[in-house]
Every structure is written in C-alpha cells, then in structure tokens.
LODREN-240992 format. One record per residue: residue number from 1; y, x, z of N, C-alpha, C in turn. Coordinates in pm, whole numbers. Layout:
BEGIN
<seq=NUM	nv=Y	nu=X	nw=Z	cav=Y	cau=X	caw=Z	cv=Y	cu=X	cw=Z>
...
//
This chain:
BEGIN
<seq=1	nv=-990	nu=-3720	nw=1042	cav=-945	cau=-3647	caw=939	cv=-912	cu=-3501	cw=966>
<seq=2	nv=-958	nu=-3402	nw=887	cav=-938	cau=-3261	caw=907	cv=-795	cu=-3230	cw=868>
<seq=3	nv=-734	nu=-3147	nw=955	cav=-593	cau=-3100	caw=913	cv=-603	cu=-2998	cw=823>
<seq=4	nv=-558	nu=-3014	nw=704	cav=-554	cau=-2896	caw=604	cv=-416	cu=-2858	cw=566>
<seq=5	nv=-313	nu=-2891	nw=643	cav=-168	cau=-2858	caw=606	cv=-154	cu=-2704	cw=614>
<seq=6	nv=-218	nu=-2639	nw=707	cav=-204	cau=-2498	caw=714	cv=-251	cu=-2414	cw=596>
<seq=7	nv=-355	nu=-2486	nw=530	cav=-421	cau=-2413	caw=413	cv=-313	cu=-2413	cw=290>
<seq=8	nv=-223	nu=-2515	nw=287	cav=-138	cau=-2522	caw=168	cv=-19	cu=-2428	cw=172>
<seq=9	nv=13	nu=-2373	nw=283	cav=121	cau=-2265	caw=292	cv=76	cu=-2137	cw=352>
<seq=10	nv=162	nu=-2074	nw=415	cav=139	cau=-1946	caw=470	cv=51	cu=-1968	cw=609>
<seq=11	nv=-50	nu=-1870	nw=627	cav=-126	cau=-1892	caw=748	cv=-37	cu=-1886	cw=879>
<seq=12	nv=-64	nu=-1938	nw=988	cav=15	cau=-1930	caw=1108	cv=23	cu=-1780	cw=1146>
<seq=13	nv=152	nu=-1737	nw=1172	cav=195	cau=-1595	caw=1203	cv=109	cu=-1542	cw=1315>
<seq=14	nv=76	nu=-1626	nw=1412	cav=16	cau=-1565	caw=1537	cv=-146	cu=-1540	cw=1514>
<seq=15	nv=-188	nu=-1613	nw=1407	cav=-336	cau=-1593	caw=1377	cv=-367	cu=-1594	cw=1233>
<seq=16	nv=-313	nu=-1490	nw=1166	cav=-322	cau=-1493	caw=1024	cv=-469	cu=-1480	cw=966>
<seq=17	nv=-553	nu=-1447	nw=1034	cav=-698	cau=-1424	caw=988	cv=-790	cu=-1544	cw=1042>
<seq=18	nv=-734	nu=-1644	nw=1086	cav=-808	cau=-1745	caw=1156	cv=-936	cu=-1782	cw=1085>
<seq=19	nv=-918	nu=-1808	nw=960	cav=-1033	cau=-1871	caw=881	cv=-1137	cu=-1776	cw=822>
<seq=20	nv=-1106	nu=-1647	nw=843	cav=-1199	cau=-1539	caw=771	cv=-1313	cu=-1508	cw=868>
<seq=21	nv=-1408	nu=-1446	nw=805	cav=-1524	cau=-1412	caw=890	cv=-1482	cu=-1281	cw=965>
<seq=22	nv=-1573	nu=-1241	nw=1063	cav=-1539	cau=-1122	caw=1146	cv=-1501	cu=-991	cw=1069>
<seq=23	nv=-1588	nu=-972	nw=969	cav=-1578	cau=-855	caw=889	cv=-1441	cu=-862	cw=821>
<seq=24	nv=-1390	nu=-968	nw=762	cav=-1276	cau=-977	caw=692	cv=-1150	cu=-959	cw=793>
<seq=25	nv=-1171	nu=-1015	nw=915	cav=-1064	cau=-1010	caw=1019	cv=-1032	cu=-868	cw=1053>
<seq=26	nv=-1160	nu=-795	nw=1070	cav=-1131	cau=-650	caw=1105	cv=-1068	cu=-570	cw=999>
<seq=27	nv=-1108	nu=-604	nw=869	cav=-1045	cau=-545	caw=764	cv=-893	cu=-572	cw=757>
<seq=28	nv=-860	nu=-690	nw=777	cav=-719	cau=-735	caw=779	cv=-645	cu=-661	cw=893>
<seq=29	nv=-711	nu=-663	nw=1007	cav=-637	cau=-582	caw=1120	cv=-611	cu=-438	cw=1089>
<seq=30	nv=-712	nu=-375	nw=1007	cav=-702	cau=-233	caw=974	cv=-583	cu=-226	cw=879>
<seq=31	nv=-572	nu=-330	nw=775	cav=-470	cau=-317	caw=678	cv=-337	cu=-315	cw=739>
<seq=32	nv=-320	nu=-388	nw=851	cav=-192	cau=-400	caw=925	cv=-164	cu=-294	cw=1028>
<seq=33	nv=-248	nu=-195	nw=1038	cav=-215	cau=-95	caw=1126	cv=-138	cu=22	cw=1067>
<seq=34	nv=-41	nu=69	nw=1154	cav=45	cau=189	caw=1097	cv=26	cu=306	cw=1175>
<seq=35	nv=-63	nu=295	nw=1281	cav=-99	cau=412	caw=1366	cv=-229	cu=404	cw=1413>
<seq=36	nv=-294	nu=505	nw=1449	cav=-436	cau=493	caw=1499	cv=-441	cu=396	cw=1629>
<seq=37	nv=-554	nu=326	nw=1626	cav=-574	cau=222	caw=1732	cv=-723	cu=239	cw=1774>
<seq=38	nv=-744	nu=181	nw=1888	cav=-880	cau=190	caw=1947	cv=-959	cu=67	cw=1885>
<seq=39	nv=-1089	nu=71	nw=1905	cav=-1161	cau=-45	caw=1856	cv=-1131	cu=-173	cw=1926>
<seq=40	nv=-1102	nu=-147	nw=2066	cav=-1066	cau=-265	caw=2142	cv=-924	cu=-321	cw=2086>
<seq=41	nv=-833	nu=-252	nw=2056	cav=-706	cau=-304	caw=2000	cv=-725	cu=-370	cw=1875>
<seq=42	nv=-817	nu=-318	nw=1785	cav=-841	cau=-375	caw=1659	cv=-920	cu=-511	cw=1684>
<seq=43	nv=-1010	nu=-503	nw=1780	cav=-1096	cau=-635	caw=1810	cv=-997	cu=-736	cw=1857>
<seq=44	nv=-893	nu=-701	nw=1942	cav=-808	cau=-798	caw=1993	cv=-731	cu=-855	cw=1872>
<seq=45	nv=-694	nu=-775	nw=1782	cav=-610	cau=-821	caw=1662	cv=-712	cu=-917	cw=1570>
<seq=46	nv=-833	nu=-870	nw=1569	cav=-923	cau=-944	caw=1470	cv=-985	cu=-1062	cw=1546>
<seq=47	nv=-966	nu=-1078	nw=1676	cav=-1016	cau=-1189	caw=1752	cv=-1177	cu=-1181	cw=1748>
<seq=48	nv=-1222	nu=-1067	nw=1780	cav=-1370	cau=-1056	caw=1797	cv=-1406	cu=-950	cw=1909>
<seq=49	nv=-1532	nu=-936	nw=1927	cav=-1569	cau=-837	caw=2050	cv=-1551	cu=-704	cw=1996>
<seq=50	nv=-1524	nu=-626	nw=2095	cav=-1505	cau=-469	caw=2062	cv=-1633	cu=-413	cw=1988>
<seq=51	nv=-1750	nu=-443	nw=2031	cav=-1868	cau=-416	caw=1961	cv=-1882	cu=-442	cw=1824>
<seq=52	nv=-1840	nu=-566	nw=1796	cav=-1843	cau=-620	caw=1653	cv=-1736	cu=-540	cw=1575>
<seq=53	nv=-1625	nu=-509	nw=1624	cav=-1518	cau=-440	caw=1563	cv=-1575	cu=-292	cw=1529>
<seq=54	nv=-1639	nu=-239	nw=1624	cav=-1697	cau=-95	caw=1613	cv=-1791	cu=-97	cw=1482>
<seq=55	nv=-1878	nu=-186	nw=1487	cav=-1972	cau=-214	caw=1388	cv=-1909	cu=-210	cw=1247>
<seq=56	nv=-1815	nu=-292	nw=1244	cav=-1744	cau=-305	caw=1108	cv=-1650	cu=-187	cw=1072>
<seq=57	nv=-1593	nu=-124	nw=1180	cav=-1514	cau=-5	caw=1158	cv=-1597	cu=110	cw=1115>
<seq=58	nv=-1718	nu=113	nw=1158	cav=-1807	cau=218	caw=1118	cv=-1839	cu=194	cw=974>
<seq=59	nv=-1862	nu=82	nw=928	cav=-1888	cau=45	caw=783	cv=-1770	cu=84	cw=702>
<seq=60	nv=-1655	nu=60	nw=745	cav=-1528	cau=80	caw=675	cv=-1510	cu=241	cw=668>
<seq=61	nv=-1542	nu=311	nw=768	cav=-1544	cau=445	caw=780	cv=-1634	cu=511	cw=684>
<seq=62	nv=-1749	nu=460	nw=673	cav=-1839	cau=519	caw=568	cv=-1800	cu=494	cw=422>
<seq=63	nv=-1723	nu=394	nw=412	cav=-1665	cau=365	caw=261	cv=-1536	cu=439	cw=238>
<seq=64	nv=-1484	nu=502	nw=345	cav=-1355	cau=579	caw=327	cv=-1225	cu=484	cw=338>
<seq=65	nv=-1236	nu=368	nw=390	cav=-1124	cau=263	caw=389	cv=-1066	cu=298	cw=519>
<seq=66	nv=-1140	nu=350	nw=631	cav=-1073	cau=387	caw=754	cv=-1114	cu=525	cw=793>
<seq=67	nv=-1030	nu=585	nw=857	cav=-1031	cau=721	caw=923	cv=-1066	cu=711	cw=1061>
<seq=68	nv=-1160	nu=768	nw=1116	cav=-1212	cau=763	caw=1252	cv=-1167	cu=899	cw=1319>
<seq=69	nv=-1093	nu=897	nw=1419	cav=-1047	cau=1011	caw=1497	cv=-1125	cu=1031	cw=1626>
<seq=70	nv=-1217	nu=1136	nw=1632	cav=-1284	cau=1152	caw=1748	cv=-1213	cu=1182	cw=1872>
<seq=71	nv=-1251	nu=1146	nw=1989	cav=-1184	cau=1162	caw=2122	cv=-1224	cu=1054	cw=2222>
<seq=72	nv=-1149	nu=1051	nw=2316	cav=-1161	cau=963	caw=2427	cv=-1045	cu=883	cw=2438>
<seq=73	nv=-1014	nu=770	nw=2398	cav=-1112	cau=690	caw=2311	cv=-1112	cu=729	cw=2164>
<seq=74	nv=-1210	nu=683	nw=2098	cav=-1218	cau=705	caw=1948	cv=-1102	cu=612	cw=1893>
<seq=75	nv=-1026	nu=668	nw=1799	cav=-928	cau=590	caw=1734	cv=-956	cu=568	cw=1585>
<seq=76	nv=-894	nu=464	nw=1529	cav=-921	cau=427	caw=1389	cv=-775	cu=396	cw=1325>
<seq=77	nv=-777	nu=435	nw=1194	cav=-660	cau=398	caw=1123	cv=-696	cu=377	cw=981>
<seq=78	nv=-603	nu=318	nw=904	cav=-624	cau=278	caw=763	cv=-596	cu=420	cw=686>
<seq=79	nv=-687	nu=424	nw=580	cav=-678	cau=553	caw=509	cv=-597	cu=521	cw=383>
<seq=80	nv=-471	nu=562	nw=401	cav=-378	cau=532	caw=290	cv=-414	cu=594	cw=154>
<seq=81	nv=-478	nu=708	nw=155	cav=-528	cau=781	caw=38	cv=-634	cu=692	cw=-35>
<seq=82	nv=-715	nu=629	nw=27	cav=-813	cau=532	caw=-33	cv=-737	cu=416	cw=-106>
<seq=83	nv=-650	nu=362	nw=-43	cav=-575	cau=253	caw=-106	cv=-497	cu=314	cw=-231>
<seq=84	nv=-442	nu=428	nw=-207	cav=-372	cau=487	caw=-344	cv=-464	cu=498	cw=-444>
<seq=85	nv=-592	nu=567	nw=-412	cav=-695	cau=589	caw=-510	cv=-734	cu=462	cw=-583>
<seq=86	nv=-748	nu=365	nw=-513	cav=-782	cau=236	caw=-552	cv=-676	cu=175	cw=-650>
<seq=87	nv=-558	nu=188	nw=-607	cav=-444	cau=135	caw=-697	cv=-446	cu=208	cw=-822>
<seq=88	nv=-455	nu=344	nw=-820	cav=-461	cau=428	caw=-948	cv=-571	cu=392	cw=-1042>
<seq=89	nv=-698	nu=365	nw=-975	cav=-805	cau=333	caw=-1066	cv=-784	cu=183	cw=-1129>
<seq=90	nv=-724	nu=104	nw=-1050	cav=-688	cau=-43	caw=-1105	cv=-606	cu=-22	cw=-1216>
<seq=91	nv=-500	nu=53	nw=-1210	cav=-399	cau=75	caw=-1317	cv=-466	cu=140	cw=-1441>
<seq=92	nv=-542	nu=244	nw=-1408	cav=-613	cau=300	caw=-1532	cv=-717	cu=211	cw=-1592>
<seq=93	nv=-779	nu=127	nw=-1528	cav=-882	cau=33	caw=-1578	cv=-798	cu=-81	cw=-1657>
<seq=94	nv=-699	nu=-137	nw=-1616	cav=-632	cau=-253	caw=-1667	cv=-528	cu=-221	cw=-1762>
<seq=95	nv=-498	nu=-89	nw=-1795	cav=-393	cau=-68	caw=-1893	cv=-433	cu=47	cw=-1987>
<seq=96	nv=-383	nu=41	nw=-2100	cav=-414	cau=149	caw=-2201	cv=-315	cu=269	cw=-2168>
<seq=97	nv=-359	nu=382	nw=-2225	cav=-273	cau=495	caw=-2210	cv=-135	cu=475	cw=-2259>
<seq=98	nv=-103	nu=399	nw=-2364	cav=24	cau=363	caw=-2419	cv=100	cu=273	cw=-2337>
<seq=99	nv=31	nu=184	nw=-2275	cav=97	cau=87	caw=-2170	cv=144	cu=170	cw=-2052>
<seq=100	nv=58	nu=254	nw=-1997	cav=90	cau=335	caw=-1891	cv=209	cu=430	cw=-1912>
<seq=101	nv=216	nu=485	nw=-2045	cav=311	cau=577	caw=-2073	cv=440	cu=502	cw=-2084>
<seq=102	nv=441	nu=381	nw=-2139	cav=559	cau=307	caw=-2158	cv=625	cu=260	cw=-2021>
<seq=103	nv=533	nu=237	nw=-1931	cav=571	cau=207	caw=-1790	cv=629	cu=311	cw=-1727>
<seq=104	nv=570	nu=445	nw=-1745	cav=638	cau=561	caw=-1682	cv=772	cu=593	cw=-1738>
<seq=105	nv=784	nu=563	nw=-1878	cav=918	cau=578	caw=-1936	cv=1012	cu=490	cw=-1887>
<seq=106	nv=985	nu=361	nw=-1882	cav=1068	cau=265	caw=-1812	cv=1117	cu=300	cw=-1668>
<seq=107	nv=1035	nu=330	nw=-1590	cav=1052	cau=364	caw=-1459	cv=1141	cu=497	cw=-1453>
<seq=108	nv=1122	nu=592	nw=-1543	cav=1187	cau=723	caw=-1546	cv=1340	cu=671	cw=-1587>
<seq=109	nv=1364	nu=582	nw=-1678	cav=1497	cau=547	caw=-1719	cv=1567	cu=465	cw=-1605>
<seq=110	nv=1491	nu=392	nw=-1529	cav=1547	cau=326	caw=-1420	cv=1596	cu=417	cw=-1315>
<seq=111	nv=1506	nu=524	nw=-1285	cav=1538	cau=635	caw=-1181	cv=1665	cu=715	cw=-1220>
<seq=112	nv=1653	nu=752	nw=-1352	cav=1774	cau=827	caw=-1405	cv=1906	cu=751	cw=-1388>
<seq=113	nv=1909	nu=620	nw=-1420	cav=2015	cau=526	caw=-1397	cv=2075	cu=542	cw=-1263>
<seq=114	nv=1970	nu=527	nw=-1163	cav=2012	cau=542	caw=-1019	cv=2079	cu=684	cw=-981>
<seq=115	nv=2017	nu=786	nw=-1044	cav=2065	cau=925	caw=-1017	cv=2203	cu=936	cw=-1067>
<seq=116	nv=2230	nu=865	nw=-1187	cav=2365	cau=876	caw=-1251	cv=2461	cu=798	cw=-1166>
<seq=117	nv=2418	nu=664	nw=-1136	cav=2516	cau=584	caw=-1064	cv=2552	cu=642	cw=-919>
<seq=118	nv=2455	nu=702	nw=-851	cav=2491	cau=752	caw=-719	cv=2509	cu=892	cw=-705>
<seq=119	nv=2501	nu=967	nw=-815	cav=2532	cau=1120	caw=-814	cv=2436	cu=1197	cw=-721>
<seq=120	nv=2321	nu=1152	nw=-707	cav=2218	cau=1209	caw=-612	cv=2075	cu=1206	cw=-690>
<seq=121	nv=2003	nu=1301	nw=-634	cav=1866	cau=1320	caw=-689	cv=1751	cu=1222	cw=-639>
<seq=122	nv=1792	nu=1178	nw=-521	cav=1679	cau=1091	caw=-437	cv=1758	cu=992	cw=-362>
<seq=123	nv=1703	nu=879	nw=-343	cav=1764	cau=776	caw=-244	cv=1797	cu=828	cw=-112>
<seq=124	nv=1737	nu=925	nw=-50	cav=1760	cau=968	caw=83	cv=1889	cu=1053	cw=73>
<seq=125	nv=1920	nu=1105	nw=-32	cav=2054	cau=1176	caw=-37	cv=2172	cu=1097	cw=-44>
<seq=126	nv=2169	nu=973	nw=-57	cav=2291	cau=888	caw=-75	cv=2346	cu=853	cw=70>
<seq=127	nv=2458	nu=894	nw=91	cav=2529	cau=830	caw=222	cv=2580	cu=696	cw=210>
<seq=128	nv=2524	nu=602	nw=264	cav=2559	cau=455	caw=248	cv=2684	cu=435	cw=311>
<seq=129	nv=2732	nu=509	nw=407	cav=2857	cau=486	caw=477	cv=2979	cu=525	cw=380>
<seq=130	nv=2945	nu=593	nw=278	cav=3059	cau=615	caw=180	cv=3107	cu=491	cw=93>
<seq=131	nv=3037	nu=371	nw=117	cav=3051	cau=254	caw=26	cv=3133	cu=157	cw=108>
<seq=132	nv=3206	nu=79	nw=45	cav=3286	cau=-46	caw=106	cv=3165	cu=-132	cw=184>
<seq=133	nv=3222	nu=-193	nw=291	cav=3130	cau=-286	caw=357	cv=3075	cu=-394	cw=275>
<seq=134	nv=3156	nu=-438	nw=169	cav=3103	cau=-542	caw=81	cv=2991	cu=-510	cw=2>
<seq=135	nv=2985	nu=-382	nw=-25	cav=2872	cau=-330	caw=-122	cv=2744	cu=-268	cw=-54>
<seq=136	nv=2755	nu=-276	nw=78	cav=2657	cau=-198	caw=151	cv=2506	cu=-260	cw=127>
<seq=137	nv=2509	nu=-402	nw=128	cav=2378	cau=-472	caw=104	cv=2320	cu=-438	cw=-26>
<seq=138	nv=2409	nu=-438	nw=-131	cav=2375	cau=-391	caw=-266	cv=2324	cu=-264	cw=-283>
<seq=139	nv=2382	nu=-169	nw=-202	cav=2351	cau=-17	caw=-207	cv=2211	cu=-8	cw=-141>
<seq=140	nv=2187	nu=-77	nw=-34	cav=2056	cau=-65	caw=33	cv=1949	cu=-120	cw=-64>
<seq=141	nv=1980	nu=-232	nw=-134	cav=1880	cau=-292	caw=-228	cv=1846	cu=-183	cw=-338>
<seq=142	nv=1958	nu=-123	nw=-392	cav=1936	cau=-31	caw=-490	cv=1844	cu=89	cw=-441>
<seq=143	nv=1877	nu=132	nw=-328	cav=1800	cau=253	caw=-267	cv=1652	cu=211	cw=-252>
<seq=144	nv=1633	nu=95	nw=-203	cav=1487	cau=45	caw=-196	cv=1417	cu=34	cw=-323>
<seq=145	nv=1502	nu=-17	nw=-429	cav=1433	cau=-29	caw=-567	cv=1416	cu=98	cw=-614>
<seq=146	nv=1511	nu=196	nw=-604	cav=1493	cau=336	caw=-658	cv=1370	cu=405	cw=-584>
<seq=147	nv=1346	nu=390	nw=-463	cav=1232	cau=458	caw=-394	cv=1106	cu=393	cw=-434>
<seq=148	nv=1109	nu=255	nw=-460	cav=989	cau=192	caw=-512	cv=958	cu=240	cw=-664>
<seq=149	nv=1068	nu=254	nw=-739	cav=1047	cau=303	caw=-882	cv=992	cu=445	cw=-878>
<seq=150	nv=1034	nu=538	nw=-781	cav=978	cau=670	caw=-776	cv=827	cu=658	cw=-743>
<seq=151	nv=795	nu=580	nw=-645	cav=650	cau=565	caw=-605	cv=567	cu=505	cw=-716>
<seq=152	nv=611	nu=404	nw=-782	cav=532	cau=332	caw=-900	cv=526	cu=443	cw=-1014>
<seq=153	nv=620	nu=514	nw=-1045	cav=625	cau=619	caw=-1150	cv=511	cu=722	cw=-1111>
<seq=154	nv=503	nu=762	nw=-988	cav=408	cau=851	caw=-948	cv=258	cu=797	cw=-973>
<seq=155	nv=243	nu=676	nw=-927	cav=105	cau=620	caw=-938	cv=74	cu=587	cw=-1084>
<seq=156	nv=168	nu=540	nw=-1163	cav=150	cau=515	caw=-1322	cv=102	cu=634	cw=-1386>
<seq=157	nv=186	nu=759	nw=-1348	cav=159	cau=877	caw=-1412	cv=24	cu=935	cw=-1372>
<seq=158	nv=-26	nu=917	nw=-1242	cav=-147	cau=944	caw=-1215	cv=-259	cu=872	cw=-1291>
<seq=159	nv=-237	nu=745	nw=-1302	cav=-324	cau=664	caw=-1378	cv=-335	cu=706	cw=-1533>
<seq=160	nv=-208	nu=738	nw=-1584	cav=-211	cau=778	caw=-1720	cv=-288	cu=911	cw=-1746>
<seq=161	nv=-275	nu=1004	nw=-1649	cav=-353	cau=1130	caw=-1658	cv=-496	cu=1096	cw=-1635>
<seq=162	nv=-539	nu=999	nw=-1565	cav=-679	cau=973	caw=-1541	cv=-730	cu=922	cw=-1681>
<seq=163	nv=-653	nu=819	nw=-1733	cav=-692	cau=766	caw=-1869	cv=-707	cu=869	cw=-1971>
<seq=164	nv=-593	nu=957	nw=-1981	cav=-610	cau=1062	caw=-2080	cv=-717	cu=1157	cw=-2061>
<seq=165	nv=-748	nu=1190	nw=-1942	cav=-872	cau=1279	caw=-1907	cv=-1002	cu=1220	cw=-1937>
<seq=166	nv=-1006	nu=1090	nw=-1930	cav=-1129	cau=1017	caw=-1958	cv=-1153	cu=996	cw=-2124>
<seq=167	nv=-1052	nu=999	nw=-2181	cav=-1069	cau=974	caw=-2333	cv=-1047	cu=1112	cw=-2407>
<seq=168	nv=-1039	nu=1228	nw=-2330	cav=-1043	cau=1350	caw=-2405	cv=-1179	cu=1377	cw=-2472>
<seq=169	nv=-1174	nu=1429	nw=-2581	cav=-1303	cau=1450	caw=-2664	cv=-1383	cu=1559	cw=-2583>
<seq=170	nv=-1526	nu=1535	nw=-2592	cav=-1611	cau=1615	caw=-2523	cv=-1638	cu=1742	cw=-2606>
<seq=171	nv=-1648	nu=1848	nw=-2534	cav=-1680	cau=1983	caw=-2611	cv=-1820	cu=2046	cw=-2583>
<seq=172	nv=-1913	nu=1945	nw=-2596	cav=-2051	cau=1985	caw=-2560	cv=-2109	cu=2031	cw=-2685>
//
C-alpha cells in the first residue's frame, strides 16, 4: 500500500518540493530565496543537478521572475518587482474599481486608527519598550498588522489606478 499520509497535511519540512517536477522545484527554491544564490545552491535546495537548475533559472530569467547577476560565480535571486506586478495585475483583474476603492478606504481607516492609537506616522516610529510587558505582544501584533495594511493599501491603490487607466475614455 502506498503511504499517502504526507499528502493530507503539510509537506515534510526538510523536503517541501519532493513531489514536484524539477522546474517546479527550482521555482520553489527561487521563491524561498532572500539573497542572491549560485545555481549550485539553488540546485541543492531543489534537489537537482546544477546544469538542470541553470536551464530553468535561464528560463525564469527570460520571464523576469529571476534576476541574474553576472560575475564569478553567476548569482540568481527572486525578482520581487515581478511578483508585485503580478499581484497588482491580479487585483486589477479580479476587482472592480469600486471594490478596489472601498478596500483602499477600509485600509486607510485602519491605518489612521493605528496612527491615532500609537501617536505615530508609521509602525517603525513606535517605541515598543514604552509599553507594559503585558501589552508588548499585542503591540507587536498591531505593528505587524499596521505594516501589512500600509503595503496592502499601496498595492490596492496601484491596482485601482491601473483599472481607472484602462477604463478611461479614448480620445482618438
């Protein structure tokens, strides 16, 4: 009998891409990188040959998903701008301008509430050590939510502008 227990839950931590093909494993390895890596390091993460990793990394570089840094050795890293562009396009495609505007407004209200509560313009301006030890976990949670709200508002506003620009009347 085939063991399918690992398919019902989270993949094993030490081999999260075990059941994917090589191209998907290389993609997954790139998604998890936070700093430039060599093809050999990515191959090790993706459990494939260095040459196979280079082939797929070249493909992902051509698509703009990966940034290739020339040098000895050549280094590769995830292109965060690509993933942001993709997120903005998805938001613009899946939402109306009114839905995007409503979300921007909701996020703005949440951001303003945090600014009022903490008397600061940004989460980084809040000195967590000014709070009682019992509140510190809540303050950290609020600051994380505040930072997320700022980022989400920025992305939703970009999507809103994209939708507004695509629905503008043509002056031909």
